[in-house]
PASE-976077 format. One record per atom (N, C-alpha, C): x, y, z; residue in one letter; atom name. Coordinates in steps of 0.05 Angstrom, whole numbers. Atoms other than C-alpha are relative to their C-alpha. Example, Ala and Ser with C-alpha at 12.3 -4.5 7.8 and 13.67 -1.06 7.14 Angstrom:
2
<r <18 -24 0> 'A' 'N'>
<r <246 -90 156> 'A' 'CA'>
<r <18 24 0> 'A' 'C'>
<r <-16 -24 -1> 'S' 'N'>
<r <273 -21 143> 'S' 'CA'>
<r <-15 22 14> 'S' 'C'>
% end
This chain:
193
<r <-16 -16 9> 'M' 'N'>
<r <-48 539 -244> 'M' 'CA'>
<r <-4 1 -34> 'M' 'C'>
<r <3 -8 24> 'T' 'N'>
<r <-52 573 -313> 'T' 'CA'>
<r <24 -1 -14> 'T' 'C'>
<r <-29 4 15> 'G' 'N'>
<r <-7 562 -368> 'G' 'CA'>
<r <17 28 -1> 'G' 'C'>
<r <-12 -21 1> 'E' 'N'>
<r <49 609 -374> 'E' 'CA'>
<r <2 10 -30> 'E' 'C'>
<r <-5 -11 25> 'P' 'N'>
<r <54 651 -438> 'P' 'CA'>
<r <25 -4 -12> 'P' 'C'>
<r <-28 4 14> 'D' 'N'>
<r <115 640 -486> 'D' 'CA'>
<r <14 21 4> 'D' 'C'>
<r <-11 -29 4> 'R' 'N'>
<r <170 689 -476> 'R' 'CA'>
<r <27 -9 -9> 'R' 'C'>
<r <-26 14 8> 'P' 'N'>
<r <231 689 -514> 'P' 'CA'>
<r <28 7 16> 'P' 'C'>
<r <-22 -6 -24> 'D' 'N'>
<r <275 716 -456> 'D' 'CA'>
<r <6 -25 16> 'D' 'C'>
<r <-9 15 -18> 'L' 'N'>
<r <272 656 -420> 'L' 'CA'>
<r <16 -30 -15> 'L' 'C'>
<r <-16 17 13> 'P' 'N'>
<r <317 594 -429> 'P' 'CA'>
<r <-19 -26 -13> 'P' 'C'>
<r <19 13 14> 'D' 'N'>
<r <291 544 -482> 'D' 'CA'>
<r <0 -30 19> 'D' 'C'>
<r <2 25 -14> 'G' 'N'>
<r <264 482 -447> 'G' 'CA'>
<r <-28 2 14> 'G' 'C'>
<r <25 -3 -17> 'R' 'N'>
<r <192 468 -416> 'R' 'CA'>
<r <-8 -26 11> 'R' 'C'>
<r <14 23 -8> 'V' 'N'>
<r <155 418 -378> 'V' 'CA'>
<r <-31 7 -2> 'V' 'C'>
<r <30 -4 1> 'S' 'N'>
<r <77 414 -391> 'S' 'CA'>
<r <-14 -27 2> 'S' 'C'>
<r <15 20 -5> 'V' 'N'>
<r <23 373 -375> 'V' 'CA'>
<r <-24 -4 -21> 'V' 'C'>
<r <13 1 26> 'V' 'N'>
<r <-16 345 -435> 'V' 'CA'>
<r <-26 -16 16> 'V' 'C'>
<r <22 16 -14> 'W' 'N'>
<r <-90 325 -413> 'W' 'CA'>
<r <-14 -14 -27> 'W' 'C'>
<r <16 10 18> 'A' 'N'>
<r <-129 275 -456> 'A' 'CA'>
<r <-25 -16 12> 'A' 'C'>
<r <24 23 -7> 'L' 'N'>
<r <-198 243 -451> 'L' 'CA'>
<r <4 -26 8> 'L' 'C'>
<r <-9 31 -2> 'V' 'N'>
<r <-191 175 -424> 'V' 'CA'>
<r <-14 -12 -22> 'V' 'C'>
<r <6 16 24> 'G' 'N'>
<r <-200 129 -478> 'G' 'CA'>
<r <0 11 -28> 'G' 'C'>
<r <1 -8 29> 'E' 'N'>
<r <-190 173 -538> 'E' 'CA'>
<r <15 -19 -16> 'E' 'C'>
<r <-11 16 17> 'G' 'N'>
<r <-176 130 -593> 'G' 'CA'>
<r <0 -34 6> 'G' 'C'>
<r <9 29 -6> 'G' 'N'>
<r <-199 62 -558> 'G' 'CA'>
<r <-24 -3 11> 'G' 'C'>
<r <25 1 -14> 'H' 'N'>
<r <-265 40 -552> 'H' 'CA'>
<r <-1 -15 21> 'H' 'C'>
<r <-4 13 -27> 'V' 'N'>
<r <-255 -8 -496> 'V' 'CA'>
<r <0 17 25> 'V' 'C'>
<r <-8 -19 -23> 'V' 'N'>
<r <-223 37 -450> 'V' 'CA'>
<r <-20 21 1> 'V' 'C'>
<r <22 -20 2> 'R' 'N'>
<r <-273 93 -467> 'R' 'CA'>
<r <-26 -11 14> 'R' 'C'>
<r <26 10 -13> 'R' 'N'>
<r <-335 53 -453> 'R' 'CA'>
<r <2 -14 31> 'R' 'C'>
<r <-5 10 -30> 'T' 'N'>
<r <-309 16 -389> 'T' 'CA'>
<r <7 21 21> 'T' 'C'>
<r <-3 -27 -17> 'S' 'N'>
<r <-288 85 -363> 'S' 'CA'>
<r <-22 17 6> 'S' 'C'>
<r <29 -12 -1> 'H' 'N'>
<r <-353 112 -379> 'H' 'CA'>
<r <-17 -10 20> 'H' 'C'>
<r <19 16 -20> 'W' 'N'>
<r <-393 58 -339> 'W' 'CA'>
<r <11 4 27> 'W' 'C'>
<r <-9 -4 -32> 'W' 'N'>
<r <-346 61 -277> 'W' 'CA'>
<r <-7 28 5> 'W' 'C'>
<r <8 -23 -10> 'E' 'N'>
<r <-354 133 -275> 'E' 'CA'>
<r <-32 9 7> 'E' 'C'>
<r <31 1 2> 'V' 'N'>
<r <-433 129 -286> 'V' 'CA'>
<r <-5 -8 30> 'V' 'C'>
<r <4 11 -25> 'A' 'N'>
<r <-429 79 -225> 'A' 'CA'>
<r <15 16 18> 'A' 'C'>
<r <-8 -17 -24> 'V' 'N'>
<r <-382 120 -178> 'V' 'CA'>
<r <-18 27 3> 'V' 'C'>
<r <16 -23 -5> 'A' 'N'>
<r <-421 185 -192> 'A' 'CA'>
<r <-27 -3 14> 'A' 'C'>
<r <25 8 -12> 'A' 'N'>
<r <-486 149 -175> 'A' 'CA'>
<r <2 -8 33> 'A' 'C'>
<r <-1 8 -29> 'R' 'N'>
<r <-461 124 -109> 'R' 'CA'>
<r <7 27 12> 'R' 'C'>
<r <-3 -25 -13> 'Q' 'N'>
<r <-435 196 -95> 'Q' 'CA'>
<r <-20 21 -2> 'Q' 'C'>
<r <25 -20 1> 'H' 'N'>
<r <-501 231 -115> 'H' 'CA'>
<r <5 22 -17> 'H' 'C'>
<r <-13 -19 15> 'R' 'N'>
<r <-465 272 -168> 'R' 'CA'>
<r <-3 -8 -29> 'R' 'C'>
<r <1 11 29> 'P' 'N'>
<r <-473 271 -242> 'P' 'CA'>
<r <25 -4 -8> 'P' 'C'>
<r <-22 14 14> 'P' 'N'>
<r <-423 235 -288> 'P' 'CA'>
<r <20 24 -9> 'P' 'C'>
<r <-23 -23 5> 'R' 'N'>
<r <-354 279 -304> 'R' 'CA'>
<r <17 -16 -27> 'R' 'C'>
<r <-23 10 20> 'A' 'N'>
<r <-307 274 -359> 'A' 'CA'>
<r <24 -8 13> 'A' 'C'>
<r <-26 10 -10> 'L' 'N'>
<r <-247 235 -341> 'L' 'CA'>
<r <27 1 -16> 'L' 'C'>
<r <-23 -9 11> 'Y' 'N'>
<r <-177 255 -358> 'Y' 'CA'>
<r <23 -19 4> 'Y' 'C'>
<r <-23 16 -2> 'H' 'N'>
<r <-112 221 -371> 'H' 'CA'>
<r <27 21 -3> 'H' 'C'>
<r <-21 -23 1> 'A' 'N'>
<r <-45 264 -359> 'A' 'CA'>
<r <25 -14 -7> 'A' 'C'>
<r <-30 8 6> 'A' 'N'>
<r <23 257 -389> 'A' 'CA'>
<r <18 26 4> 'A' 'C'>
<r <-17 -20 2> 'L' 'N'>
<r <84 300 -385> 'L' 'CA'>
<r <16 2 -21> 'L' 'C'>
<r <-14 -6 21> 'E' 'N'>
<r <114 335 -439> 'E' 'CA'>
<r <22 16 -5> 'E' 'C'>
<r <-26 -13 -7> 'L' 'N'>
<r <187 353 -437> 'L' 'CA'>
<r <8 11 -24> 'L' 'C'>
<r <-9 -12 27> 'V' 'N'>
<r <214 399 -493> 'V' 'CA'>
<r <27 12 6> 'V' 'C'>
<r <-24 -18 -4> 'V' 'N'>
<r <287 421 -498> 'V' 'CA'>
<r <18 -1 -29> 'V' 'C'>
<r <-16 -10 25> 'D' 'N'>
<r <322 454 -557> 'D' 'CA'>
<r <-16 -21 -25> 'D' 'C'>
<r <20 16 20> 'D' 'N'>
<r <260 425 -601> 'D' 'CA'>
<r <-4 -35 0> 'D' 'C'>
<r <4 29 1> 'E' 'N'>
<r <272 355 -580> 'E' 'CA'>
<r <-25 -5 25> 'E' 'C'>
<r <24 11 -13> 'V' 'N'>
<r <204 322 -550> 'V' 'CA'>
<r <1 -24 17> 'V' 'C'>
<r <-5 25 -14> 'V' 'N'>
<r <203 272 -497> 'V' 'CA'>
<r <-28 0 20> 'V' 'C'>
<r <29 3 -16> 'V' 'N'>
<r <134 246 -464> 'V' 'CA'>
<r <3 -18 24> 'V' 'C'>
<r <2 16 -20> 'L' 'N'>
<r <133 215 -396> 'L' 'CA'>
<r <-23 -5 6> 'L' 'C'>
<r <32 8 -6> 'E' 'N'>
<r <68 170 -379> 'E' 'CA'>
<r <6 -27 9> 'E' 'C'>
<r <-1 25 -10> 'M' 'N'>
<r <53 107 -350> 'M' 'CA'>
<r <-24 -12 -16> 'M' 'C'>
<r <21 14 14> 'T' 'N'>
<r <15 55 -397> 'T' 'CA'>
<r <6 -29 7> 'T' 'C'>
<r <-3 31 -5> 'P' 'N'>
<r <4 -23 -400> 'P' 'CA'>
<r <28 -7 -13> 'P' 'C'>
<r <-22 5 7> 'R' 'N'>
<r <69 -58 -413> 'R' 'CA'>
<r <0 -11 -29> 'R' 'C'>
<r <11 14 28> 'W' 'N'>
<r <35 -90 -477> 'W' 'CA'>
<r <-7 24 -18> 'W' 'C'>
<r <10 -20 8> 'G' 'N'>
<r <23 -18 -499> 'G' 'CA'>
<r <15 2 -33> 'G' 'C'>
<r <-11 -2 28> 'R' 'N'>
<r <42 5 -574> 'R' 'CA'>
<r <21 11 -11> 'R' 'C'>
<r <-30 -7 11> 'A' 'N'>
<r <110 39 -571> 'A' 'CA'>
<r <17 -19 -8> 'A' 'C'>
<r <-19 18 13> 'A' 'N'>
<r <160 5 -611> 'A' 'CA'>
<r <23 -3 22> 'A' 'C'>
<r <-17 5 -18> 'A' 'N'>
<r <212 -28 -571> 'A' 'CA'>
<r <29 20 4> 'A' 'C'>
<r <-26 -21 5> 'G' 'N'>
<r <273 23 -594> 'G' 'CA'>
<r <-14 32 6> 'G' 'C'>
<r <7 -25 0> 'A' 'N'>
<r <223 84 -586> 'A' 'CA'>
<r <-7 10 30> 'A' 'C'>
<r <9 -5 -23> 'R' 'N'>
<r <214 81 -512> 'R' 'CA'>
<r <25 -6 19> 'R' 'C'>
<r <-22 8 -26> 'E' 'N'>
<r <261 83 -447> 'E' 'CA'>
<r <-16 -8 24> 'E' 'C'>
<r <15 7 -21> 'V' 'N'>
<r <230 45 -390> 'V' 'CA'>
<r <12 7 24> 'V' 'C'>
<r <-15 -9 -27> 'V' 'N'>
<r <246 76 -317> 'V' 'CA'>
<r <-9 -14 18> 'V' 'C'>
<r <10 6 -25> 'A' 'N'>
<r <198 41 -273> 'A' 'CA'>
<r <-23 -27 -14> 'A' 'C'>
<r <22 16 5> 'T' 'N'>
<r <152 -22 -278> 'T' 'CA'>
<r <-18 -7 28> 'T' 'C'>
<r <18 3 -20> 'G' 'N'>
<r <92 -47 -234> 'G' 'CA'>
<r <-19 -18 -4> 'G' 'C'>
<r <19 21 10> 'P' 'N'>
<r <38 -94 -230> 'P' 'CA'>
<r <-27 17 -5> 'P' 'C'>
<r <27 -12 6> 'V' 'N'>
<r <-34 -82 -250> 'V' 'CA'>
<r <-23 -21 16> 'V' 'C'>
<r <18 18 -11> 'G' 'N'>
<r <-94 -104 -210> 'G' 'CA'>
<r <3 -9 30> 'G' 'C'>
<r <-8 12 -19> 'A' 'N'>
<r <-64 -141 -160> 'A' 'CA'>
<r <37 -11 3> 'A' 'C'>
<r <-24 0 2> 'R' 'N'>
<r <10 -153 -141> 'R' 'CA'>
<r <14 -29 -11> 'R' 'C'>
<r <-3 24 9> 'W' 'N'>
<r <10 -226 -157> 'W' 'CA'>
<r <-2 -6 -37> 'W' 'C'>
<r <8 11 27> 'L' 'N'>
<r <-20 -218 -225> 'L' 'CA'>
<r <23 15 -20> 'L' 'C'>
<r <-25 -11 9> 'G' 'N'>
<r <43 -175 -242> 'G' 'CA'>
<r <22 -13 -14> 'G' 'C'>
<r <-21 21 6> 'R' 'N'>
<r <84 -238 -254> 'R' 'CA'>
<r <-6 -4 -31> 'R' 'C'>
<r <7 1 28> 'S' 'N'>
<r <48 -237 -325> 'S' 'CA'>
<r <6 24 -11> 'S' 'C'>
<r <-1 -20 14> 'R' 'N'>
<r <67 -189 -379> 'R' 'CA'>
<r <-24 16 -3> 'R' 'C'>
<r <26 -17 7> 'L' 'N'>
<r <-9 -172 -389> 'L' 'CA'>
<r <-8 14 23> 'L' 'C'>
<r <7 -11 -19> 'F' 'N'>
<r <-13 -149 -321> 'F' 'CA'>
<r <20 14 12> 'F' 'C'>
<r <-22 -20 -11> 'R' 'N'>
<r <47 -101 -314> 'R' 'CA'>
<r <-5 27 -15> 'R' 'C'>
<r <-4 -31 12> 'Y' 'N'>
<r <53 -24 -330> 'Y' 'CA'>
<r <28 6 1> 'Y' 'C'>
<r <-27 -11 2> 'E' 'N'>
<r <114 15 -351> 'E' 'CA'>
<r <-5 30 2> 'E' 'C'>
<r <-7 -27 -3> 'V' 'N'>
<r <135 83 -332> 'V' 'CA'>
<r <21 4 -18> 'V' 'C'>
<r <-22 1 24> 'R' 'N'>
<r <165 107 -394> 'R' 'CA'>
<r <2 26 -12> 'R' 'C'>
<r <-2 -24 13> 'F' 'N'>
<r <194 162 -436> 'F' 'CA'>
<r <3 -6 -28> 'F' 'C'>
<r <5 4 33> 'T' 'N'>
<r <174 164 -512> 'T' 'CA'>
<r <8 25 -12> 'T' 'C'>
<r <-6 -27 13> 'R' 'N'>
<r <201 212 -564> 'R' 'CA'>
<r <-19 -2 -26> 'R' 'C'>
<r <16 3 30> 'P' 'N'>
<r <143 225 -614> 'P' 'CA'>
<r <8 20 -18> 'P' 'C'>
<r <-7 -20 17> 'G' 'N'>
<r <178 279 -647> 'G' 'CA'>
<r <-10 28 -4> 'G' 'C'>
<r <15 -26 3> 'T' 'N'>
<r <131 337 -646> 'T' 'CA'>
<r <-20 -1 29> 'T' 'C'>
<r <17 0 -22> 'P' 'N'>
<r <95 364 -589> 'P' 'CA'>
<r <-25 -12 -2> 'P' 'C'>
<r <30 14 0> 'A' 'N'>
<r <24 331 -572> 'A' 'CA'>
<r <-18 19 -5> 'A' 'C'>
<r <17 -23 -7> 'D' 'N'>
<r <-9 396 -555> 'D' 'CA'>
<r <5 24 6> 'D' 'C'>
<r <-11 -22 -3> 'P' 'N'>
<r <4 464 -565> 'P' 'CA'>
<r <-15 18 22> 'P' 'C'>
<r <15 -8 -19> 'G' 'N'>
<r <-46 484 -516> 'G' 'CA'>
<r <6 -14 30> 'G' 'C'>
<r <-10 15 -22> 'A' 'N'>
<r <-15 439 -462> 'A' 'CA'>
<r <11 21 28> 'A' 'C'>
<r <-15 -18 -18> 'T' 'N'>
<r <-1 471 -396> 'T' 'CA'>
<r <24 2 12> 'T' 'C'>
<r <-31 -3 -8> 'V' 'N'>
<r <65 493 -380> 'V' 'CA'>
<r <2 2 26> 'V' 'C'>
<r <-2 -3 -26> 'V' 'N'>
<r <84 480 -313> 'V' 'CA'>
<r <28 6 10> 'V' 'C'>
<r <-29 -4 -10> 'G' 'N'>
<r <159 493 -311> 'G' 'CA'>
<r <18 8 -31> 'G' 'C'>
<r <-19 -15 20> 'R' 'N'>
<r <211 530 -356> 'R' 'CA'>
<r <27 -2 2> 'R' 'C'>
<r <-26 7 3> 'G' 'N'>
<r <281 517 -374> 'G' 'CA'>
<r <14 -26 1> 'G' 'C'>
<r <-12 22 -2> 'P' 'N'>
<r <331 462 -376> 'P' 'CA'>
<r <0 -11 24> 'P' 'C'>
<r <-4 10 -28> 'E' 'N'>
<r <338 456 -302> 'E' 'CA'>
<r <-30 -19 6> 'E' 'C'>
<r <27 7 -1> 'A' 'N'>
<r <259 444 -301> 'A' 'CA'>
<r <1 -31 -11> 'A' 'C'>
<r <0 23 14> 'V' 'N'>
<r <264 388 -353> 'V' 'CA'>
<r <24 -20 13> 'V' 'C'>
<r <-15 23 -14> 'A' 'N'>
<r <326 356 -318> 'A' 'CA'>
<r <-11 -13 29> 'A' 'C'>
<r <11 12 -26> 'A' 'N'>
<r <292 348 -252> 'A' 'CA'>
<r <-20 -20 -4> 'A' 'C'>
<r <21 25 7> 'V' 'N'>
<r <235 309 -283> 'V' 'CA'>
<r <13 -23 -6> 'V' 'C'>
<r <-17 26 13> 'L' 'N'>
<r <282 266 -321> 'L' 'CA'>
<r <11 -10 25> 'L' 'C'>
<r <-21 17 -22> 'A' 'N'>
<r <324 248 -254> 'A' 'CA'>
<r <-26 -6 22> 'A' 'C'>
<r <21 10 -24> 'A' 'N'>
<r <254 241 -208> 'A' 'CA'>
<r <-14 -24 -14> 'A' 'C'>
<r <20 30 7> 'A' 'N'>
<r <216 189 -257> 'A' 'CA'>
<r <11 -21 10> 'A' 'C'>
<r <-4 25 -15> 'P' 'N'>
<r <255 132 -236> 'P' 'CA'>
<r <-5 -9 27> 'P' 'C'>
<r <10 3 -27> 'G' 'N'>
<r <238 147 -166> 'G' 'CA'>
<r <-30 -8 7> 'G' 'C'>
<r <27 4 -3> 'V' 'N'>
<r <166 134 -176> 'V' 'CA'>
<r <-10 -28 11> 'V' 'C'>
<r <8 26 -16> 'P' 'N'>
<r <135 84 -125> 'P' 'CA'>
<r <-11 -20 -22> 'P' 'C'>
<r <18 18 16> 'R' 'N'>
<r <117 20 -161> 'R' 'CA'>
<r <-21 -11 16> 'R' 'C'>
<r <22 10 -12> 'L' 'N'>
<r <49 12 -130> 'L' 'CA'>
<r <-17 -15 -19> 'L' 'C'>
<r <16 17 13> 'T' 'N'>
<r <-9 -33 -156> 'T' 'CA'>
<r <-15 18 -15> 'T' 'C'>
<r <18 -21 19> 'W' 'N'>
<r <-44 7 -216> 'W' 'CA'>
<r <-32 -17 8> 'W' 'C'>
<r <30 7 -4> 'G' 'N'>
<r <-120 6 -192> 'G' 'CA'>
<r <-3 -9 27> 'G' 'C'>
<r <6 7 -25> 'R' 'N'>
<r <-113 -8 -123> 'R' 'CA'>
<r <0 33 19> 'R' 'C'>
<r <4 -26 -14> 'Q' 'N'>
<r <-132 47 -70> 'Q' 'CA'>
<r <28 7 16> 'Q' 'C'>
<r <-12 -8 -14> 'V' 'N'>
<r <-85 88 -35> 'V' 'CA'>
<r <-10 12 24> 'V' 'C'>
<r <19 -5 -23> 'R' 'N'>
<r <-114 93 35> 'R' 'CA'>
<r <5 33 5> 'R' 'C'>
<r <4 -32 -12> 'S' 'N'>
<r <-89 162 52> 'S' 'CA'>
<r <-11 25 -17> 'S' 'C'>
<r <15 -24 22> 'A' 'N'>
<r <-122 196 -13> 'A' 'CA'>
<r <-23 -10 1> 'A' 'C'>
<r <25 5 11> 'R' 'N'>
<r <-180 152 -19> 'R' 'CA'>
<r <-1 -3 -28> 'R' 'C'>
<r <0 -1 28> 'D' 'N'>
<r <-162 147 -91> 'D' 'CA'>
<r <20 -26 -7> 'D' 'C'>
<r <-14 25 12> 'M' 'N'>
<r <-129 91 -129> 'M' 'CA'>
<r <24 13 -18> 'M' 'C'>
<r <-25 -8 19> 'W' 'N'>
<r <-59 91 -161> 'W' 'CA'>
<r <-8 -7 -30> 'W' 'C'>
<r <3 3 34> 'T' 'N'>
<r <-62 102 -240> 'T' 'CA'>
<r <21 16 -13> 'T' 'C'>
<r <-20 -18 16> 'S' 'N'>
<r <-22 135 -292> 'S' 'CA'>
<r <0 29 7> 'S' 'C'>
<r <6 -32 -14> 'N' 'N'>
<r <-49 205 -262> 'N' 'CA'>
<r <18 0 24> 'N' 'C'>
<r <-19 1 -28> 'S' 'N'>
<r <-11 188 -197> 'S' 'CA'>
<r <28 -1 -7> 'S' 'C'>
<r <-26 1 10> 'V' 'N'>
<r <51 179 -237> 'V' 'CA'>
<r <11 31 -5> 'V' 'C'>
<r <-4 -31 4> 'V' 'N'>
<r <46 253 -262> 'V' 'CA'>
<r <-2 18 20> 'V' 'C'>
<r <9 -24 -22> 'S' 'N'>
<r <23 290 -199> 'S' 'CA'>
<r <23 -10 19> 'S' 'C'>
<r <-18 4 -17> 'W' 'N'>
<r <73 249 -160> 'W' 'CA'>
<r <28 12 -9> 'W' 'C'>
<r <-17 -11 12> 'V' 'N'>
<r <127 272 -205> 'V' 'CA'>
<r <4 28 3> 'V' 'C'>
<r <11 -35 -4> 'L' 'N'>
<r <99 348 -207> 'L' 'CA'>
<r <12 1 24> 'L' 'C'>
<r <-1 -2 -26> 'A' 'N'>
<r <98 340 -135> 'A' 'CA'>
<r <33 4 15> 'A' 'C'>
<r <-31 4 -2> 'D' 'N'>
<r <174 317 -125> 'D' 'CA'>
<r <16 22 -10> 'D' 'C'>
<r <-26 -23 9> 'V' 'N'>
<r <207 370 -166> 'V' 'CA'>
<r <-13 26 4> 'V' 'C'>
<r <11 -23 -6> 'G' 'N'>
<r <160 424 -141> 'G' 'CA'>
<r <-17 19 -19> 'G' 'C'>
<r <15 -13 13> 'L' 'N'>
<r <119 437 -196> 'L' 'CA'>
<r <-29 -1 -5> 'L' 'C'>
<r <26 8 0> 'L' 'N'>
<r <51 417 -181> 'L' 'CA'>
<r <-22 20 5> 'L' 'C'>
<r <22 -21 -1> 'G' 'N'>
<r <18 482 -155> 'G' 'CA'>
<r <-29 -16 7> 'G' 'C'>
<r <31 4 1> 'D' 'N'>
<r <-56 479 -158> 'D' 'CA'>
<r <-13 -14 -24> 'D' 'C'>
<r <4 12 27> 'L' 'N'>
<r <-57 442 -221> 'L' 'CA'>
<r <-22 -25 -2> 'L' 'C'>
<r <21 24 -4> 'G' 'N'>
<r <-118 390 -235> 'G' 'CA'>
<r <-8 1 -34> 'G' 'C'>
<r <10 3 30> 'P' 'N'>
<r <-156 369 -300> 'P' 'CA'>
<r <-16 23 -8> 'P' 'C'>
<r <12 -24 11> 'P' 'N'>
<r <-188 416 -345> 'P' 'CA'>
<r <-34 2 8> 'P' 'C'>
<r <26 -11 0> 'G' 'N'>
<r <-259 450 -330> 'G' 'CA'>
<r <-9 -19 28> 'G' 'C'>
<r <12 17 -18> 'S' 'N'>
<r <-304 403 -285> 'S' 'CA'>
<r <10 -33 8> 'S' 'C'>
<r <-15 19 4> 'G' 'N'>
<r <-264 343 -301> 'G' 'CA'>
<r <10 -11 19> 'G' 'C'>
<r <-20 16 -20> 'L' 'N'>
<r <-235 284 -262> 'L' 'CA'>
<r <24 -16 -9> 'L' 'C'>
<r <-23 18 9> 'A' 'N'>
<r <-165 253 -261> 'A' 'CA'>
<r <-2 -24 18> 'A' 'C'>
<r <-6 18 -25> 'P' 'N'>
<r <-170 188 -222> 'P' 'CA'>
<r <29 -6 2> 'P' 'C'>
<r <-23 10 -10> 'G' 'N'>
<r <-116 175 -185> 'G' 'CA'>
<r <18 27 7> 'G' 'C'>
<r <-16 -28 3> 'W' 'N'>
<r <-81 250 -189> 'W' 'CA'>
<r <-1 1 36> 'W' 'C'>
<r <-8 1 -27> 'D' 'N'>
<r <-94 253 -110> 'D' 'CA'>
<r <17 -20 13> 'D' 'C'>
<r <-17 23 -17> 'A' 'N'>
<r <-61 186 -92> 'A' 'CA'>
<r <24 12 -9> 'A' 'C'>
<r <-25 -5 7> 'G' 'N'>
<r <-1 206 -129> 'G' 'CA'>
<r <13 29 16> 'G' 'C'>
<r <-6 -23 -20> 'V' 'N'>
<r <3 275 -84> 'V' 'CA'>
<r <-1 -7 28> 'V' 'C'>
<r <-1 6 -29> 'A' 'N'>
<r <-13 238 -21> 'A' 'CA'>
<r <22 -22 5> 'A' 'C'>
<r <-24 19 -5> 'V' 'N'>
<r <42 187 -32> 'V' 'CA'>
<r <27 11 3> 'V' 'C'>
<r <-24 -20 -1> 'R' 'N'>
<r <94 240 -49> 'R' 'CA'>
<r <3 14 26> 'R' 'C'>
<r <2 -14 -25> 'A' 'N'>
<r <73 275 15> 'A' 'CA'>
<r <9 -15 23> 'A' 'C'>
<r <-4 20 -18> 'G' 'N'>
<r <86 211 54> 'G' 'CA'>
<r <-28 -14 13> 'G' 'C'>
<r <25 13 -9> 'G' 'N'>
<r <14 183 58> 'G' 'CA'>
<r <4 -24 -7> 'G' 'C'>
% end
């Protein structure tokens, strides 16, 4: 799906997908993700591709809210986020430790992250649908394979699950020839797989 152009006759409010290269701003994640993709690409007999992380950006009346899945020990200040779901990382039993838990959360960064983000929905109703759907995200184990998709549950799974749940997914996928690990898992879980 390509982004829709801004039209002043539409109600104020939009849902956009913001794509960021995995590991932007973090050396460890960037390196480990790169080597993971090199290994997977070699096993699949293809060249390595860029890996992307997706987040949903909601804007209503110039207020910006971002929905994403991050480690629980992430950087957002306690008062700057609203946690709507949590789950384990790696293995369910590891989730007893805060170090191995994730949060699905809304943050309020103040300004839009990316003016080139892909708009997938317009109007306050689209924003309200995403806000209502987010708490229903399945609490699957981050990094574990979802059998029906042959893909693992990741932060991208949350974004694709929510978009599928509210009917805004379309044929959306990562930019160019990049990959969004976990994207197919979210779609498959929402479809009942």
